[in-house]
MIKENU-528215 format. One record per residue (C-alpha): residue in one letter; x, y negated, z negated. Coordinates in pm, whole numbers. Layout:
BEGIN
 resn      x      y      z
    A      X      Y      Z
...
END
This chain:
BEGIN
 resn      x      y      z
    M   6151 -11766 -10670
    T   5916 -11470 -10659
    S   6008 -11131 -10520
    T   5795 -11193 -10210
    A   5958 -11522 -10113
    G   6239 -11525  -9861
    C   6590 -11593  -9987
    R   6683 -11781  -9671
    Q   6524 -12127  -9644
    I   6627 -12312  -9329
    N   6733 -12675  -9373
    Y   6912 -12852  -9091
    Q   6881 -13209  -9220
    T   7188 -13236  -9441
    A   7545 -13172  -9334
    G   7631 -13065  -9690
    Y   7413 -12754  -9658
    V   7447 -12496  -9385
    A   7113 -12346  -9281
    G   6985 -12374  -9638
    L   7248 -12139  -9779
    N   7336 -12177 -10143
    L   7692 -12295 -10079
    E   7933 -12504 -10284
    F   8197 -12693 -10087
    K   8540 -12777 -10226
    K   8750 -13031 -10040
    K   9107 -12930  -9972
    S   9378 -13071  -9751
    I   9329 -12786  -9505
    G   8949 -12831  -9487
    L   8654 -12689  -9674
    T   8651 -12374  -9884
    V   8308 -12216  -9925
    T   8192 -12054 -10246
    M   7907 -11819 -10164
    K   7693 -11550 -10320
    I   7765 -11196 -10199
    L   7569 -10883 -10284
    I   7743 -10548 -10234
    L   7498 -10259 -10199
    D   7624  -9904 -10248
    P   7408  -9599 -10327
    F   7718  -9387 -10398
    F   7899  -9596 -10657
    S   8198  -9399 -10780
    G   8567  -9346 -10714
    S   8724  -9569 -10454
    H   8387  -9725 -10358
    K   8336  -9846 -10714
    S   8692  -9971 -10756
    W   8679 -10162 -10428
    A   8356 -10343 -10514
    E   8434 -10417 -10877
    D   8789 -10531 -10803
    Y   8678 -10760 -10522
    A   8414 -10911 -10751
    R   8689 -10969 -11010
    F   8946 -11126 -10776
    S   8716 -11315 -10538
    S   8652 -11688 -10558
    H   8296 -11615 -10449
    E   8016 -11495 -10674
    V   8001 -11122 -10604
    Q   7733 -10897 -10753
    T   7660 -10528 -10695
    L   7341 -10326 -10654
    T   7423  -9957 -10683
    L   7328  -9600 -10769
    P   7546  -9334 -10933
    G   7792  -9154 -10704
    K   7638  -8806 -10685
    F   7406  -8607 -10454
    W   7554  -8782 -10154
    K   7314  -8640  -9896
    W   7011  -8748 -10094
    R   7170  -9089 -10145
    M   7202  -9135  -9768
    H   6836  -9048  -9720
    G   6668  -9193 -10029
    G   6911  -9446 -10172
    A   6785  -9726  -9947
    V   6431  -9693 -10081
    T   6539  -9720 -10445
    L   6779 -10008 -10383
    A   6515 -10192 -10178
    R   6266 -10163 -10464
    R   6522 -10295 -10712
    F   6625 -10578 -10482
    N   6265 -10686 -10429
    A   6208 -10685 -10804
    G   6509 -10909 -10866
    S   6575 -11279 -10818
    F   6933 -11286 -10684
    C   6941 -11456 -10343
    P   7270 -11377 -10169
    D   7429 -11562  -9881
    L   7567 -11232  -9750
    L   7447 -10873  -9780
    L   7752 -10643  -9775
    F   7652 -10278  -9732
    T   7867  -9966  -9755
    D   7845  -9669  -9522
    M   7647  -9441  -9755
    L   7339  -9663  -9726
    D   7061  -9632  -9467
    V   7071 -10003  -9388
    S   6784 -10006  -9138
    T   6547  -9863  -9400
    F   6666 -10108  -9665
    L   6618 -10410  -9437
    A   6274 -10289  -9326
    L   6159 -10259  -9687
    T   6302 -10599  -9790
    R   6231 -10805  -9478
    K   6028 -11069  -9665
    R   6335 -11155  -9872
    T   6627 -11063  -9646
    A   6516 -11203  -9309
    G   6784 -11444  -9192
    I   7055 -11342  -9440
    P   7381 -11242  -9267
    T   7460 -10872  -9298
    A   7787 -10678  -9288
    L   7863 -10307  -9312
    Y   8188 -10172  -9457
    F   8292  -9820  -9357
    H   8495  -9653  -9631
    E   8434  -9329  -9442
    N   8179  -9203  -9191
    Q   7982  -8884  -9138
    L   8083  -8830  -8775
    T   8455  -8772  -8813
    Y   8475  -8664  -9179
    P   8573  -8294  -9177
    V   8293  -8057  -9278
    S   8365  -7811  -9557
    Q   8319  -7449  -9455
    R   8123  -7412  -9778
    D   7876  -7686  -9685
    S   7521  -7550  -9722
    D   7389  -7738  -9418
    L   7663  -7592  -9200
    L   7609  -7241  -9330
    Q   7235  -7265  -9270
    N   7282  -7423  -8926
    R   7081  -7731  -9018
    D   7076  -8041  -8802
    R   7307  -8302  -8956
    H   7151  -8645  -8939
    Y   7401  -8833  -9149
    G   7616  -8953  -8860
    F   7309  -9102  -8696
    I   7230  -9291  -9017
    N   7576  -9450  -8985
    F   7500  -9542  -8623
    A   7159  -9693  -8700
    S   7302  -9881  -9000
    A   7570 -10036  -8781
    L   7306 -10142  -8529
    A   7114 -10318  -8805
    C   7412 -10531  -8917
    D   7565 -10846  -8777
    T   7924 -10741  -8840
    I   8092 -10406  -8902
    Y   8422 -10349  -9082
    F   8645 -10042  -9099
    N   8928  -9985  -9345
    S   9181  -9903  -9069
    D   9220  -9917  -8691
    F   9240  -9539  -8694
    H   8901  -9518  -8863
    R   8740  -9768  -8625
    L   8875  -9612  -8306
    S   8806  -9253  -8408
    F   8450  -9342  -8509
    F   8362  -9488  -8170
    T   8541  -9213  -7977
    T   8340  -8948  -8162
    L   8019  -9149  -8144
    R   8039  -9156  -7763
    K   8104  -8781  -7748
    V   7801  -8715  -7967
    H   7571  -8940  -7765
    L   7680  -8789  -7436
    Q   7525  -8464  -7557
    Y   7177  -8618  -7581
    P   6935  -8544  -7294
    D   6854  -8908  -7207
    F   6856  -9266  -7340
    R   7202  -9208  -7478
    E   7246  -9572  -7581
    L   7607  -9599  -7464
    E   7547  -9971  -7411
    S   7459 -10001  -7780
    I   7786  -9833  -7873
    S   7979 -10085  -7660
    M   7792 -10366  -7831
    L   7883 -10229  -8173
    E   8249 -10210  -8075
    K   8247 -10581  -7998
    R   8112 -10672  -8340
    S   8347 -10434  -8526
    R   8668 -10535  -8699
    T   8938 -10375  -8914
    L   8953 -10503  -9271
    Y   9204 -10312  -9481
    L   9123 -10216  -9836
    G   9227 -10438 -10121
    L   9385 -10255 -10415
    D   9451 -10354 -10775
    L   9815 -10247 -10773
    K   9957 -10497 -11020
    K   9777 -10313 -11298
    F  10062 -10062 -11271
    D  10322 -10330 -11354
    E  10233 -10340 -11722
    I  10293  -9966 -11759
    K  10610  -9951 -11552
    I  10876  -9723 -11689
    N  11231  -9660 -11570
    A  11235  -9283 -11564
    T  11564  -9100 -11534
    H  11580  -8725 -11485
    E  11822  -8487 -11322
    T  11563  -8272 -11142
    P  11358  -8449 -10869
    L  10986  -8470 -10943
    L  10737  -8397 -10663
    L  10387  -8545 -10687
    W  10036  -8449 -10577
    N   9781  -8723 -10666
    H   9487  -8655 -10434
    R   9143  -8505 -10481
    W   9143  -8127 -10521
    E   8956  -8077 -10195
    Y   9003  -7884  -9873
    D   9044  -8201  -9663
    K   9359  -8294  -9858
    N   9509  -7963  -9741
    P   9669  -7827 -10060
    D   9741  -7498  -9880
    D  10015  -7656  -9667
    F  10145  -7849  -9966
    F  10207  -7533 -10166
    R  10331  -7347  -9858
    V  10607  -7607  -9833
    L  10688  -7571 -10202
    D  10731  -7198 -10148
    A  10971  -7268  -9863
    L  11172  -7506 -10082
    I  11197  -7244 -10355
    H  11310  -6990 -10097
    R  11583  -7235  -9992
    G  11699  -7262 -10352
    M  11594  -7625 -10399
    K  11544  -7754 -10751
    F  11238  -7964 -10826
    E  10966  -8021 -11081
    L  10602  -8082 -11006
    V  10308  -8287 -11132
    I   9958  -8226 -10995
    L   9707  -8507 -11051
    G   9377  -8595 -10884
    E   9007  -8537 -10938
    N   8885  -8179 -10968
    S   8569  -8110 -10768
    G   8481  -7817 -10991
    N   8557  -7558 -10726
    P   8903  -7643 -10593
    P   9087  -7443 -10326
    A   9252  -7125 -10452
    S   9601  -7263 -10390
    I   9544  -7526 -10662
    Q   9367  -7286 -10895
    N   9667  -7052 -10879
    A   9934  -7322 -10911
    R   9988  -7301 -11286
    A  10044  -6927 -11283
    K  10259  -6941 -10970
    Y  10491  -7233 -11047
    G  10503  -7202 -11425
    S  10758  -7425 -11596
    R  10815  -7630 -11281
    I  10477  -7796 -11349
    L  10509  -8077 -11603
    H  10140  -8166 -11584
    I   9836  -8042 -11396
    G   9490  -8197 -11414
    Y   9294  -8518 -11373
    L   9397  -8817 -11586
    K   9116  -9062 -11643
    D   9326  -9311 -11837
    I   9507  -9545 -11599
    H   9809  -9569 -11830
    D   9857  -9192 -11835
    Y   9809  -9176 -11457
    G  10039  -9467 -11387
    K  10323  -9331 -11600
    W  10336  -9017 -11388
    L  10343  -9226 -11070
    W  10642  -9419 -11203
    K  10814  -9095 -11305
    A  10761  -8919 -10970
    D  11026  -8931 -10698
    I  10872  -8786 -10382
    L  10516  -8760 -10251
    P  10473  -8494  -9979
    V  10140  -8561  -9805
    T   9960  -8290  -9608
    S   9608  -8436  -9578
    L   9374  -8352  -9290
    Q   9152  -8652  -9356
    D   9236  -9002  -9469
    F   9099  -9328  -9335
    F   9342  -9539  -9539
    G   9537  -9365  -9818
    I   9466  -9523 -10157
    S   9641  -9266 -10375
    I   9945  -9279 -10148
    M   9960  -9660 -10171
    E   9944  -9637 -10549
    A  10235  -9394 -10561
    V  10442  -9594 -10311
    Y  10383  -9911 -10514
    C  10528  -9722 -10812
    N  10844  -9653 -10612
    C  10762  -9296 -10507
    T  10893  -9201 -10162
    P  10619  -9068  -9930
    V  10662  -8808  -9658
    L  10368  -8834  -9419
    P  10215  -8642  -9129
    R  10218  -8830  -8800
    R   9838  -8846  -8786
    L   9532  -9019  -8930
    S   9587  -9373  -9062
    Y   9944  -9316  -9179
    P  10146  -9430  -8873
    E   9937  -9750  -8883
    V   9938  -9856  -9249
    F  10287  -9717  -9317
    A  10441  -9829  -8989
    D  10748  -9967  -9169
    L  10854  -9610  -9252
    E  10893  -9518  -8886
    G  11269  -9567  -8868
    D  11347  -9383  -9191
    G  11259  -9030  -9087
    L  10964  -8995  -9325
    F  10703  -8883  -9070
    Y  10666  -8521  -8961
    N  10468  -8326  -8702
    T  10493  -7972  -8837
    V  10518  -7803  -9176
    S  10872  -7695  -9083
    E  10969  -8058  -9026
    L  10818  -8152  -9360
    T  11028  -7886  -9529
    E  11350  -8013  -9371
    I  11277  -8374  -9470
    L  11213  -8267  -9828
    V  11538  -8069  -9839
    K  11726  -8388  -9746
    L  11540  -8603  -9997
    L  11584  -8353 -10279
    S  11956  -8354 -10209
    A  11989  -8733 -10184
    E  12173  -8922 -10457
    E  11934  -9217 -10431
    L  11596  -9284 -10271
    S  11485  -9608 -10105
    D  11227  -9844 -10252
    Y  10919  -9883 -10030
    S  10696 -10058 -10283
    A  10674 -10373 -10068
    I  10471 -10180  -9810
    A  10197 -10116 -10065
    A  10221 -10458 -10230
    R  10080 -10620  -9916
    F   9742 -10466  -9997
    D   9717 -10595 -10353
    W   9403 -10799 -10419
    E   9618 -11104 -10488
    K   9679 -11116 -10114
    M   9364 -10945  -9988
    A   9096 -11128 -10190
    P   9161 -11469 -10027
    L   9150 -11298  -9687
    Y   8817 -11131  -9769
    D   8679 -11459  -9902
    Q   8764 -11647  -9585
    I   8633 -11373  -9355
    F   8302 -11353  -9540
    S   8270 -11732  -9555
    D   8303 -11740  -9177
    L   8006 -11503  -9143
    S   7776 -11771  -9277
END
């Protein structure tokens, strides 16, 4: 097949083929299982985006391939990534049965530039995050220079261009559409509120799949007298390290004994509270810094006892799930996606509304003789369970 030929060839004559899709059917007692070709397109391929795509490709029963760009220069990726990926797609020969885009791609531009090959192929958009409700850094150059931010509209137009839209939590989905309506109500005319309602109808929640069982092989049974507190998030303003360390100061003032490990990716210019942590907390800190090796990272998760979370932004909570799977007790703010994905914690007093409440919960946990095991909450999102769900959902789109 040449790069100018369409991937979708319609054929209604044979029941064994559905609209000419390249599908393999396997007979089972419960019906037919479809093996299909899926192409994931992501112009910002790093971190959780990369893990999600590569892990799904590894655990899926479908043939999953990726078409990506390196995860840097995110604003340029949202503007120009579609052009580069369209050129590469047109030059290739892979004919997918489903195009699965991520939120950093300008989907409408990609489809316009590949229409000879992509016309008729089902399309889906997965929102890991969005540019309408993601908190803006006060150091953002566009904000400081009062530039018009177009990135949220790219998300909107991309959703319009797709057949189905997925969000990684109900919180993410509902907050996106609430904010989208508020933004469009500010426009002078043709606000397209009907289009927003239409998008809501074709939107679904599809939780992240996580490769959690990789931590089983490095499990250790750590025993230590002093409780170990954990930070394992990005060193960014939206993870709110200021409140985290404010609580630690309160615990020290109360005479509580604890040790501390600070993990997570360093953006290169982290908040001052993290930069000053080593000098301020001294010997309490057993390790500080990013650990690229999964074995080194996982060992600290298994060693840690308590995970105080203070984030201002989180559409799911990957690093929290990883820690919980490794039997670390989370203490969570009653906001964002946490009351939804960690609903089973509700009766155990592990949600807080204020920093003072967080401090009191931590005092109790630090004084407890034994902590509960909540790993089953996280285990539900392991790819062993999620990959078959994804496979069936995507098969149904064809």
